[in-house]
VMD Tcl script that draws the C-alpha trace (Angstrom):
set ca {
  {73.88 71.38 -14.99}
  {74.52 67.84 -16.20}
  {78.12 66.82 -16.74}
  {79.76 63.63 -17.95}
  {83.32 62.37 -17.62}
  {83.80 59.76 -20.34}
  {87.16 58.15 -19.52}
  {88.31 58.85 -15.98}
  {90.50 55.74 -15.84}
  {92.71 57.05 -18.65}
  {93.94 59.79 -16.31}
  {95.56 57.32 -13.93}
  {94.71 56.07 -10.47}
  {96.24 59.01 -8.61}
  {94.00 61.70 -10.16}
  {91.38 63.01 -7.74}
  {88.21 63.97 -9.59}
  {86.36 64.92 -6.40}
  {86.69 68.68 -7.04}
  {84.97 68.28 -10.41}
  {82.34 65.85 -9.19}
  {81.48 68.16 -6.28}
  {80.56 71.02 -8.63}
  {76.92 72.02 -8.73}
  {74.76 69.76 -10.80}
  {74.53 66.12 -11.68}
  {77.77 64.42 -12.76}
  {78.23 60.96 -14.25}
  {81.73 59.55 -14.14}
  {82.65 56.60 -16.35}
  {85.96 54.74 -16.13}
  {85.89 54.25 -19.90}
  {83.43 54.70 -22.74}
  {83.41 52.55 -25.87}
  {82.59 54.35 -29.12}
  {79.20 52.63 -29.24}
  {78.15 54.27 -25.93}
  {79.34 57.85 -26.50}
  {76.10 59.22 -27.97}
  {73.95 57.71 -25.22}
  {76.20 59.02 -22.46}
  {76.39 62.60 -23.74}
  {72.78 62.89 -24.99}
  {71.54 64.98 -22.03}
  {74.86 66.54 -20.99}
  {75.68 70.23 -20.93}
  {79.38 69.63 -20.19}
  {81.53 66.70 -21.33}
  {85.03 65.93 -20.08}
  {87.07 63.53 -22.18}
  {90.71 62.55 -22.32}
  {90.91 60.17 -25.25}
  {87.34 59.30 -26.23}
  {86.56 60.65 -29.73}
  {83.61 63.02 -29.99}
  {82.48 62.81 -33.61}
  {79.98 64.93 -35.50}
  {77.45 62.12 -35.17}
  {77.80 61.87 -31.40}
  {77.71 65.66 -30.94}
  {74.57 65.87 -33.09}
  {72.52 63.91 -30.56}
  {73.45 66.25 -27.68}
  {71.37 69.42 -28.18}
  {72.04 70.73 -24.65}
  {75.82 70.36 -24.90}
  {77.62 73.69 -24.46}
  {81.17 72.76 -23.43}
  {83.63 69.99 -24.19}
  {86.77 69.91 -22.08}
  {89.62 67.75 -23.32}
  {91.63 66.69 -20.27}
  {94.86 66.76 -22.28}
  {96.85 69.18 -24.40}
  {95.24 68.52 -27.77}
  {91.76 68.70 -29.22}
  {92.23 66.15 -32.00}
  {89.65 63.78 -30.49}
  {86.83 66.33 -31.03}
  {85.25 67.20 -34.37}
  {85.90 70.94 -34.02}
  {83.92 71.90 -37.12}
  {80.82 70.10 -35.85}
  {81.26 71.59 -32.37}
  {81.57 75.11 -33.79}
  {78.51 74.59 -35.98}
  {76.48 73.55 -32.91}
  {77.78 76.39 -30.73}
  {79.76 74.06 -28.47}
  {82.89 75.55 -26.92}
  {85.92 73.24 -26.85}
  {88.92 73.76 -24.59}
  {91.88 71.74 -23.41}
  {94.51 71.74 -20.67}
  {96.44 74.83 -21.67}
  {99.99 75.34 -20.41}
  {100.07 71.71 -19.28}
  {103.60 70.80 -18.12}
  {105.08 74.07 -19.41}
  {107.41 74.44 -16.43}
  {108.42 70.77 -16.57}
  {109.27 70.97 -20.27}
  {111.45 74.04 -19.68}
  {113.21 72.34 -16.75}
  {113.79 69.18 -18.76}
  {115.26 71.22 -21.63}
  {117.73 72.97 -19.31}
  {118.76 69.63 -17.79}
  {119.33 68.17 -21.27}
  {121.52 71.18 -22.14}
  {123.55 70.63 -18.96}
  {123.87 66.93 -19.73}
  {125.10 67.71 -23.24}
  {127.57 70.26 -21.89}
  {129.07 67.66 -19.54}
  {129.30 64.79 -21.99}
}
mol new
graphics top color blue
foreach p $ca { graphics top sphere $p radius 0.5 }
foreach p [lrange $ca 0 end-1] q [lrange $ca 1 end] { graphics top cylinder $p $q radius 0.2 }
display resetview
């Protein structure tokens, strides 16, 4: 398996990508990827991990082996979902990200409002 992380630096300095990079296969990890380099970097990939780098129909079209795009965030707005579907590429994101924290923050805001 060939995997590519397009924008590791956007995750912050304290994120440990070692568990991903130690998965079977060949992984390339880029701190950032300008739009002009996306197609070249994903051309031979089977799995692409991206946080903010846009994956357009044009860039997906040059990656015939690509089977999975993982958005390392809550949305999928940086991926052309129609093009991915047409090419049989699964797209997923970080589901349930910060769910507990959002609920806790909401309760604390309610308590703050009740006291003020």
